[in-house]
N, C-alpha and C positions, 0 to 999 in steps of 0.2 A: 629423473637422473638418479642413478644408484651409487652408493658409496663404494670406494675401492677397498681392496683387502687391507691397505695400510691403515684404514680407520678402525677404531676400537669396535669390536663386534658388539659390546654391551651398550654402545651408544649408536644405535642404528640411525641411518639417514632419516630425518623427520620430514617425510614427504607432505605431512599435513601443514607444514609451514609454507608450502608453495601457494602462491596466489597471483591471480591476474587483477590489476588495479587500473582504474581510470585516473589519469593525471589531470592537472589543473586545466590544460588546454584541450581536453577531450580525447587525447590519444591514450592508448593502453600500453602497459608494460607488465613484465612478469617479475615478481619477487620470489627468490628461492635461496636456500642455504648454499653457501660456497663450499665446494668440495676440492679434493686434491687434483681433480681433472681440470681445474680452472686456472692453472698456472699461466698458460699462454694468454688466456683472455684477460687475466689480471694485468700482465705486463703490457699488453696492447692498450688496455683501458688507461693505465697510468701514463703511458706515453702521450695520450691525447689530453691530459689535464695540464692546465697552464702552470707556469712556475709560481704564480701568486697563490693559486689554490693549493699547490703542494706545500708552500711555505705556511699557509694557514693550518694545514693538517699536521705538519711535523715541527712547526715553530723554528724552522731553519731551511736553508736551501737544500732541496732533496731531489736532484734531477732524475734519478732512476732508482728502481728497487734492486737491492742485492738479492742473491740467491737465498740468503737466509731470510730476508724479508718476505720473499715469495712463498717460501716454505711456511713461515709463521702465519701469513695471511690466508693460506689455503688449507691448513691443517687445524681442524677444530674437533673438540670432543662433544659439541652440541649441548653442553651443560654449563661448564665454567668458561668456555671460550666458544663464541658463536659469531659467525660472519654471514651476513645476508647481502645479496647482490640484486640490483634491478637491471633487467636485460631487455633489450629490444633487438629483434633479429638475431638472437643468440649471443649478442655482445653486451658487455657490461657498460652501463651509463652511470652507475652510482653504487657505492658500497657502504655498509655500516658494520661495525664490530664492537662486541663488548667482551671485557675480561673481568671475571669476578675478582674482587679485592677485599682485603680485610680492613680493619680500622686504621692501619698504618699505610694503606694504599698499596700493599704488596699482593702479588697473586695468591689466591686462596680458593678453597672449595667450600661447599656447604658445610656448616650452616651459615656461613657469611652471606649476607643478603644485600650487598652493594656491588656494583660493577661500574667500571670505567667504559665510556662509550665514545666513539669517534666516527665521523662521517666523511665521505669524499664523493663529490658529484662532478661529472664532466662539465666544463664551462658551457658547452653548447646546449646542455640540458638543464642548466640552472634557471630557476624561475618557473619551472613546470610542476613544482610540488613534489619532486622526487624525494628530497630529504624529509619532508613532512610525512609522506607515505611510509618511508623507511622507519621513522621514529615510532609510528603507530605499531608497525609489525615487530620491530625489535623489542618494544616495550611489552607486547603480548607474549613473545617468546621468553623474555626475562621473567615475567610473572609466573609463567608455566614452570620455570626452573627454580622458583623460590627466591628470586631477586626482587627486592622491594624498592630499591633506589638506584638511580643512575648518577654518576659523577662525570663531569665534563670540564676540560680546560680549554678555553677559547681565547684567542688573541682579541684585544679590545677592538681592533680594526675589522674583525670578521663579523660585520653587522648582520650579514645574511644568516649565519649559523646561530648567532644569538637570537635573532628573530624566530628561527625555527623552534628553538627551545621555549622562548617566551610565549609564542602563539599556540603552543600545543595544548594549553588548558590544564596541564598538570600543576599540582602544588610544587613550588620551587623556592629555593634559597640561593642567593647570589652574594659573592664576596670577591674582592680584588686582592690577589696574592701573587707576589713575585712577577709582576708585570703581565699577568693574565687574569681573565675572569673565571672564577671557579663557580660552577653551577651544580646544584644538587636537585634532582627531580624525584619526587615521590611518584611511583608508578601506579598507585591505586587509582583507577578511573574515578573522575569527579563529574559532577553534573556539567561543569563547564567543558571538560575535555571531551565528553560525549557530544555536547552541542557543537563544539569546534569540528569534531570528526564528521558529524552529520551535515554540517554546513558545507564542509569541503566536498563531501560526497555529492551533495545536491548540485553544487556549482559545476563539478567535474562532469557528472552524468548528464546534466542539462546541456553543457557545452558539447559533449560527445554527440548528442542527438542533433543539436543545432548545426554542427559541422556536416552532418549527413543531409540535412534539409536545406542548407544554404551554401552549397559548394560554389567555388568560383569557376570550376570546369568539371565536365562529365565525359567519361569515355564509356561507350557501350561496347562491351567485349562479347563478340558473337553476333555482330550485325551481319545479317544475311546479304549475299551478293545479289539476290533477286527480291522483289517485293514480297511481303508476307513473312511469317516466322516471328518468333518472340523478339529477338534482338532488333530486327528492322522495325517492328511495331513500336517498340519503346523509342527508337530514334525518331520515328515519325511523330510520336506524341510529344517528345521533347521540343521538336522544332515547331509543332503546331501551337504549343503553349506559349511561345515567345520567350523561351528561356534566355535570361540575360547574360549568362556566362558562355564560356567556350565549350564546344561540343566536338567530340571525335568519334569516328567509327573505327572499331578495331576487329580484325579477323585475320588469323594467320593464313587463311586460305585465299585472301585477296591476291589478285594478280599484281606482280611487281610494278606494273605501269599504272595501276589505279591510284589516283591521288585525291579524287573528290567523289563522294557518294552522297546523294541527296543534298548537295550543297555544303557538306562539311568535310574536313580533311579525313582521309581514309588511311589507316596504317595497319601493318601486319602485326605489330606488337607495340606495347607502351614505350619500349626503348627508342622507338623512332620518333616519339613526340618530344619536341625540344622544351616544352613548357611543363609546369607542374600540373598534374591531374589530381583533383581533390576527391572525386567520387567515381567509382567504377560500378557500372551495372553489368553483372555477369549473366549471360544467357547462352551458356554452352552446356553440352551434356555433362552429367555429374563426373564422369571419369576424367574430363579435361579441366574441371574446376581447380584442382590443386595447382596445376601449371599456371592458370590464370591468376590465382591468388599470389603465387610466388612472384610473378611478373609485376603485380601491383605493389607488393611489399618492397621489392627491390627498387622501385621507382618512386617511392614516397607517397603513394595513394593514401588518403586519410580514412576512407570508409568504403564499404562494399554493400551493394544491394544484390543479393544472390537470388535470381528468379529460377534457377535450375532446380528440378525435382529429382527424386531418387535417393532420398536420405531417410530420416527416421520414420517417415510415413510408410516405408517399405519393410520395416522390421528391424531385428537386432543388427544385422550387417549394415543396414543403412544408418542406424543410430550411431554405430561406431564411426562411420564415414563422416557423419555430422559433427561428432565430437572432435575428430581430427581436423575438420574444416575450421572449427572455432579456435582450436589450439594454434593452427597455422596462421590464421588471420591475426590473432592477438599477439603472436610472437613478433609480428611486424608493427604492432601498435595500431592495428585497424579494428574497428567495430563492424559487425555484420547485421544487416536486416535480412532475415530469411534463415535458411534456404527455403525454397518453395514459396517465395514471396510474390505478392502481386505488384508491389512497387510503392513509391512515395510521391507525394505532391506537396508543394509549397506555393500558395497563391500570392505571397507578398509581392508587391509591385516591383521591388528591386531584385526579385529572384525569378518568379513565374516558372517554377519547375514542375514538370509532369514526367517523372521518370517511372512510369507505371504502364500497365496494360489498359488503363481506362482510356477509351477513345476520345473523351472530351474532358478537358480540365474544368473542374467546377468553378463557379464564380467565387470571387473573393468574399470572405465573410469572417465571422467571429467564432466559429465552431472548429475545434480540433478533434480529429477522429482517428482512433486506433482500433485495428481489428486483427484477430489471429486467423482469419479465414478470408481467402480471396473472394469466394462466392458471396459471403456476407458483405464484404467490402463493396463489391459491385452493386448489390442490392441497396446498401445504404447510400452510396453515391448517387444512384439513380433516384431513390426516394427523396433525398435532399434537393436534388436538381429539379425534380417535378414540382416541388413545393416552394421553389424560389429561394432556398437557403444556400448560403455560401459557406465555404470552409477556409480556415486559416492554414491548416496542415492536415495531411493524411498519411498514415503509415499502415500498410498491410504486411504483418511480420511473418506470415506463413508458419513455419515450424518454431519460430521464436527461440532459436538456439542461442541468441545473444541479446540483442536489443528487445526489451520486453515492455509490458504495460507500465511497470515501475519506472523505467527510463522515460517513457512518454509523460508520466505524471511529473517527473522532475522537470522536464522541458516545459510542460504546459504551465506549471506554477510560475515560471519566469517569463513566459512568452507574452509580450504586451499585445500581440495580435489575437490572442485566444481568450474569449470570455467564458466558454463552456467546453469541457472535455467529455467526449463520448468514447466509451471503450466497449468493444465486444471481446470478451475473454472466454476461452475454453478451459484454461488452467491458470492457477496462481503458483508461480515458481517459489515465491517467498511471501506467504500471506502476512507474516508479521510486518515486513517492510511495506507491503502494499497498504495495510491499514494505517501505518504511520504516515506514509506519503499522502494517502487519500485524505486523511484528517487535516493535514496541513494545507493541502490544495483546496479542499472544500471550504476551508475557513475564508477563502478569498474569491473562489469561483466554483460554480457547480460542477460536480463529477457524476456523470450518469453511466451506469454499467448494466450491460446484459451479460449474464453468465450462462454460456452454453455447457453442454455435457453435465447437467446438474444431477441427473438420475441414472446415468449409464453405469456408474460404479467403476469406471475405468478411465484412465488418462486418454485423451484423444490421440489418434495416430500422429506421430511426429513430435509429440510433446513428452520430454523426459523430465519429470518434476518430482519433488518429494511427495510421498503419499500422505494424505490427510484423512483421518478417520471421522472427522466431524461431519454431521449431516448438512445438507444444503440449507436447511432452515436456520441452522446456527451460523453458517457463513453469511446468510442474508442479514441476520440480526447484528452481526459484528460489523458488516458494512454500514448498516444504518447508524450504529454507534459512532462510526468514523465520519458521518455526514454524507456518505455516498447515497445517491439516488439509485436504488436497485429496481430495475423493471424487468418484466418477463420476456418481452419480445422486442425485436428491432423496430417494429412499428411504434411501440410505446416509447422507445428511446428517441426516435425522430420527433415524435409529438412533444415530448418533454424538452428536448433540445431546442426546438423552434421557439417555444414559449420562453425558456430561460435565456436564450441568446437575444431575443428581441424585445423583452418586456422587463420592467422592474419587478423585484420580489414583492409579494403581497405582505402587508403588515399584519394580517390575520386571516381567519377562515370565513369572514362574512362576504357573501357573493350577491351582487345585484344581477338580475337576469332581465333582459329586455329584448323585444323582437316583434315581428309581425305575424307570428303564428302561436296561438295559445297552446296547441298540442306540443309543438317543439319546445316551448318554454316549460311545459310541465315535465317533459322527458328530461330536460336539463335540470330542473328542480329535483326530481327523483334521483338522478345520478349524483347530484351534490350531496344529498342526504346519505346515499350509499357509500360515498367516499369520506364521510365524516366532516363535510363542510357545513356551513350555516347559511343556507340560501335565504334571501328575502323572497316574498311572493313575486312571481314573474310579472313584469309590466307588459301588457299586450298593446302594441301599437296598432293593431288590426292590419288586415291584408292590404288596406288602402294606404298604408304609411308610405310617405315619400322619403327619399334620402335625407331631406332636410329634417324630417321628423326623427329619423335615426340619429342624426347629428345632435339635435337638441336633447334627446333623451339620454344619449351617451354622455354629453357634456354635463348634464344635471347629475347623473349617477357618479361621475368622476369627482364632482364637487361635493357630493354627499359624504359627510363624515361617518355615517353608519355602515358603510360598506368598504371592503378592502380590495375587491376585484370585480370586474364586470365581464359577463359573458353575453355577447350579442348573438341572437338567433335570427336567421333570415331565410325566407323562402322567396321564390319569384313573386313579385307583386303584380297585381292585376291592373292593366291599363284601362284607359277610357273606353276602349272597344271591347272590354271584357276578356281579352286574351292575356295569358301570363307573359310577362316580360322577363326573359331569362338572360338577355345579353347585356344588361346595363350594370354589370358588376363593377366596372371602373367608376361609374357615377357614385355608387354606394361606398366603394372604397375611399374615394376622395372625400366624401362626407365624414366618414369615420376618422380619416386622417386629420381633418380639420378639428374634430372634436377633441382629439388627444393632443393637439398642437400646443395647448396651454401649459404643458409640462407636468401634468399630474403624475404622481409616483404610484400609480395603480396599474396592475396588469390588465390587459384587455385581450380577450380571445373571441373568435367568431365561429359560430356553428352555422353552416349554410347547406342548403339543399338545392342543387342544380341551378346555381346562378353563375352563368358563364363569365369567365374572366375575373371573378371576385378574388379568388385565392391568389392569382398572379398579381393583381393590382395591390392587394394588401401586403404582399411580400416585398413590393418595391418600396424603397426608402423614400420618405417625403423629403423634398428638397427645401422646404420652407420651415419645417418643424424644428424647434429647439430641442437639444438633447434633454432626455428625462433621466434624473438620477436614479440609480439602483439603490434600494434599501441596503445599507451596509452598517457595520459596527464602527464605532469611533476608531480612528487610526491608532490611538494609544492603547486600545484594548484588544487589538487583533494582531495575528501574525502578519509579517510583511507581505504585501500584495504586489503583484506586477502592475506596472502602469497600464491603464486602459484609456482608450480614446473615444471621443463621441461617435455616435452612429451617424448615418446619413452620408452625404457627399464628402464631408471633411474626413470622416473616418475611412470611408471606402477607398479614398485615393491617397491617403497618407502613406509614404514609403516606409517599408520595414527594412531596416539595415541589417544585413546578415552578419552581425558582430556577435561577440561572446555575450551571453546573458550577464546582466549586472550581478555583482556579488551581493549575496544576501547576508545580513547580519545574523548573529546567533539569536536564540530565543530571548525575548524580552527587549531586544534592541528597537529603537524607533524605526518606524516604517518609512525611512528616508533613503534616497539614493545620493550619489555624489553630486548630482545635479540639483538636488532639492527634495522636498517632501513628495511622496508618492500621492498623486491625486486619487480621489475616490473613484471606484469603478462606475462607469455610466454606460447607458445603452440607448439606442435610438428608438424613437416612437414610431418610426415609419413602418417597420416590419411587424405587422400585426398577424399573428398566426391564425390560420383558418383550418377548420376541421370538418370532415364530412359527416361526423356523428357526434352527438352530445356527449356520449360516454367517453370518447377519446379526449375531447377538450377538457372535460371535468377531471379526468384522471391526471392529465398533465398539470392542471392547475392545483390539484390536491398534492401532487408531488412537490410543486413549488412552495405551497403553504408549509408542508412539513420541513422542507429544506430551510426555508426562511426562519422557521421556529428554531431549528437546530443552530443556525448561524447566530441568532440572538443569544441562545444559551451558551454557545461555544465562546462568545466574547467574554464571558465571566466563567472561567473554568471551575469545576468542582474541586473540593478539597478532601483530604483525609483527616478526619477530626483528631485533634491533638490528644483528646482524652484516652485514645487507644494506647498511647505510649505508656501511660501510667499503670495499665492493667495487663501488659503483655510481657512475658518473660522470654525474649528471643534467644538469649544464650542457653537458658534451660531447655528450650525446645530443641535447639541445635544439638545439645549433648544427648538428649533422648534419641534423636534421629540417628546420630552417629553410632550410638550403642546398639540400636535395633538393627541397623543395616549391617553392622559388624557381625552379628549373629545370624544373618540371613544365609541359609544354605544355598539359595539360588542367587547367582550374581545379578539376575534381573530384578531382585527385590522381593518383598513379601508383604502380605496383608498383616495388619496389626490385630491383635486380639481385642476384645471389647474393653478390657481394663487398660491395655496399652493406648488404645485410641482415646479413651476418656482422659488419661493422664496428659497426652500430647495436646489435645484440644483444650484442656484446662489451662495449659500454659498461655493460651491466647484468650482466656476469659470465656470460653465456650463450655458451659456446664452440660454434661450428658447425664440424664437421670440413670442411676445405677440399676442393674438387673442382677438377680441372683439365680443360679441354676436350680432347677427342680427336677432331678432325675427320678424322683418317686414322690408320692403324696406327702410323706412325712417331711421331706426336704422342702416341698412347696409350702407346707404349713409353717415350718420354721422360718422360711424366707419372708412370708407374709407377716409373721409376728415381729420380725426384725424391722421390716419396712413400715409396718402400720397399715391397717385397712382404711379404705378400700384399695384393692390391688387389681392388676391385670395379669392374666395367665396367657402366655402366647408361645407359639412354637418358633424356633429359630432355624429350622432346617432350611437349606437354600431353596428347595422347591416350594416351600410354604411361606417364606419370609414376605411380610407386608401383604399377605393374601387373606384379609379378614373375610372375604367373600367365600372362602373355602372352609370357614369355621375354625381357623387356626388361632383366633384371638378371642378371648373372653374378658369382658370389661366389667368394671364396677362390682367386683366380688367383695361382698360386705363382711363375711365372717368365715370361720373355719369350715363350717358345714357346707356352705356354698362353694368354697374352694375345692373341697374333696369331691363334691358332685361334679364340678366343672372339669376337674382333672380326669375323672373317670369317663366323662362324655368325650373329652378330647382324645384320649387314648383309644377308646372304643371306636371312634369315628375315623381317626386318621392313622393309627398305628402305635407301635410300641414307643415308650419314652426315649429309648436309645436312638430311634429314627427321627423323632420329633424334636429332640433337644429343647424341651420346654424351659421357660424362665418365668420368674415372677418379678413384677415391677409395680411400684407405687403408682396410683392413678394421678394423672395430671389434670389441671383445671380444664374445663371444656373450652373448645375453641375451634379454629379452622385448621385442618391438617394440611401442611405444606411440605415440600421437599426442596432442599437446598443442596446443590452439588458444585464441586469444582474439580476440574481435570486438566491435565496438560496434554495438549496435542503437539506432536513433534514439529509440525509445520506451522500451526496457527498460534501456539503458545498456550498460556493458562487461560481457561474460560470459566466464568462463574455463571451458574444457571439457577433458575427459580421457577417453581410452578406449584399448583395445588396437587396434593398427593392423590394417587389413584387414577381414575379414568381421565380427568382433564389433561394431565400431562402424559400419561402412558398411552391412552387410546386416541386422544384428539391432538396430541403433540402441542398442547398449549403451554409452552415453556419459553421463557425469555432468557437471553444470554448477554453477557458483557465481558469484555476483555479485562484481565487482571493486570495492574492494580486498579481496583474500582474506587471511585470517589463517592462522596456523599450524594452527589447528584445521580451518579450511575446507580447506586443502591435504590434511591427513591424511584427512579425511572424503571428499574428492573421489576419491582413488585407491581407497578402500575401499568406495565406494558402487556401483561397477559390478558387474554380475552375474559378470563374469569375473575379479573381484579375486583369487580363490584362486590363479590362475596366478602372481601376483606374490609369493605367500607360501608357496611350496613345495608346490604341488599335485602329487599323485601322486609324491612323492619327489623332485621337482626342487629345485634350490637356490633359496632365497628371494633375491629381488633387492634392490638397495639402494634401498628406498623412501624413506629419508631424503634421498638425493640427488635423487630424483624430487620430493619435497615442496619442496625448495629451488628446483628449477627452476620449479615452479608459482608459488612466491612471487616469484621474480625477474621472471617474465613478467607477473604481476599488477601489480607495481610499475611496470613499463615502460608498460603501457597506462593505468595510473592517473595516472602523472606526465605522460604525453604523449598527450592525447586525439587528437592527429593520427595516431597509430598506430591505424588503424581495423580492421586485421585482421592476425593473425600465425598462421601454421601451422608447427609444428615436427613434421616427419614424414619418416622415422620417428625416434623417440627410443628407442635401444636401451638398456635398463636391465639392467645386468649385476649379478652378486653384489656387485661393488665398483665403484661409479661408474656413469656413464651417458655415452652419446655421442649428440649431435644430428647426424644425418646429412643432414638437409635442412631448409631454412627458407625460407618465403616471407613477405614483409611488404608491406603496402600502406599508403601514407600519403595523407591527404586532409585538407582543412580540417575541423576537428571539428564534429559536429552541435551545435546549440544545446542547452544544458542548462537547462531551465526550473526544475529543482529547486535550482539554486544561486543563482538571482537573487532579487530581492525577492518578497514574497508577492503572488500574483495568482490570481484565479479563472480556470480554463480557458475558452476560447472555442471550442466545437466547431462 
């Protein structure tokens, strides 16, 4: 919406204030600035507000707005007077306005930093979180315009508005004056206000997905008149799944006399349906989708699954159609799965929804599955079905124009029917948010991810997302930091998902191996060593072993305190007649089930070769086994978890109520619901995963071991040491950065000189060894005399920097004669001094050369990196990464997670280096880039780490205006 000519040209319409938000009940709305064109909308809105709400707003009966009121409330300068409106279907449902005031409460301009704020929400939309969303956005607008405090007068009886201010998380002061409550809010974000904002975001987004997956009624728009076709197929699958809600077939081409199709009511439009339709599945050509969306919006549909293709996957024109589709749907308060989607599935007994193209609805289980590809979705559904695994929910998002993997994580965190979340992703629209959500979800249930399009260098067709320049190896490291189990293939994802959904987490890496084949046991043993596990020597039960022998051996291993997991290997055993018996898998499965029935909290996996019926029998839950507890952290030490239920018959038949997810408390709150404490997550012993190859079983177990270790560590978060505060000059660094950016000729920023970088880093306690220029031999000798021998002579030309292999560095120069000789050799070999830019530097104590870097990626955020200097990091890519801000645990893990880490800890008899000093350096650099986002890149190279202390020999720093951070602003849905 553009400003009219009546508005001041120097206060242009701030379109960046426009935002789509998810409200408390899962519906969407649009927040935007109010303009002079909104007079009629404002009057219509006010007419629908109750007299009581008007009284609370104006402190007196105020039945209608005067022309002067309408003019005042629609004319803003977007600086001292700002109004925002929340709209659905283009009509106002709520407004907020601030007016800048001075100390006497009279209208003012900058530098006055206080404003009076007032809200009004239609009664029909109160309780949906409209005012809370408006407060977040108007506060962000005010901060942008230099306002630091809000003042509000509220009648004591207006409890709803007082609660909005009280629950916002901002620092506030309250007094009672002249019969009203006077509130003052400091608008600087606090840890609590951010926690409140993210808690509301989580509940709203989870609810928006829950509304899609558990609708009370579904209409399939585009149902064909004859069998076949996409729409008719979805209708058939809905009916075959036993969907518990009402179903309608809709097609404007239906004959007027057609009332029933496939046993469900048939209609030409939604307007003919007398009852509420919650979900619409759209299967019409792309050019007819806008008409269908408008019909849905006008008749109160809550969400859409758009199967239609012909959008962003077709190029620029299709991408614009896709954006318009999202804008149109959100304007009516609807969320979209798709377009180009495969569909959704919810196996809860109270829902039984299969609104997809999958011909068979999967069995009910504990795995939630999200994919960005229909083809991959088909493969995963098929693979899970073959191996006897069930699903709790399934979303195939297609082009992922609206509902994304982040939304699925929000839902999975709350969903009591989901124990494991599997995601196939081809792009990350908001990597910062993904890592935050994944970390929180992984603290209570496993998150397994396959990332497609890793090396293509381009965004997959149909996906319009922010560009990230960080390599895939860095993305993988950051996922691991967040507790995500990152695997390479969908087969590995299914393997890991089966183990994690059906077995407890291992307490450690010790593995017992038992079976009736010595060779298969040895293969498993080797695979364990390759994956970093600690296997015990395999126990060979011989080929004559009976199912009872397997049962006894497994029971003994589970009772053994020296192992944390058991892998059973099995080949067809030889019968009395000498022939291999391959069809008695059920007998062996029953024996293994009985062995684990005692409730041991150790995972069990089976590797089998050609034993008919074994995998299927193992996948079937035991009806007599008691639940086995999953290894978890104490409730007081972990984030709030969703309620989980026992496995087996009790869990598989428990109804799942399609209600709103329970509200989750803010960080640090007890893990309780209104009904009582949240029970520990448990899983059933019946579903023992079976694998056709030892390597696959071991790889899945290794992922479970690493995840369990992360869970234990995440229960006690790392800290940022307090000693850093005493040695850091944050205001001084800020002043330096401001001054240096002010002199930058390029608005995109500039690199700092060596001396400037030394000064800035020094403010954070990072000492860089000085270098002195040596444009000629005499200057080199003077520099060496000043610094003291021995010295190093090295070139700083960009093409020779850090290239000792090219002869550009001469070390341990002991005297003037050696320095002059080295200078001559250097210039003779590589070129003139003006080209080489030689410098002299005092020698550092001997140690290990390392490199420490920090950089800001516009999509992923600030990343801290570490590796050994030279070939290990540059040639082999042996570099570790962590997101900033880094804790003491992150720093310790960073230097230990590279493959060459043994070099730092006394490899082959060398002296261990001072890793404590290295960890401190990493923490100081992390603080620098976290405190000052203008520091967009830092490279410390080399950092020589000696047995005692370290020396930073080189540093490069670049400053630039910081990239916008969408994760710190008010809640908003992305616009791709």
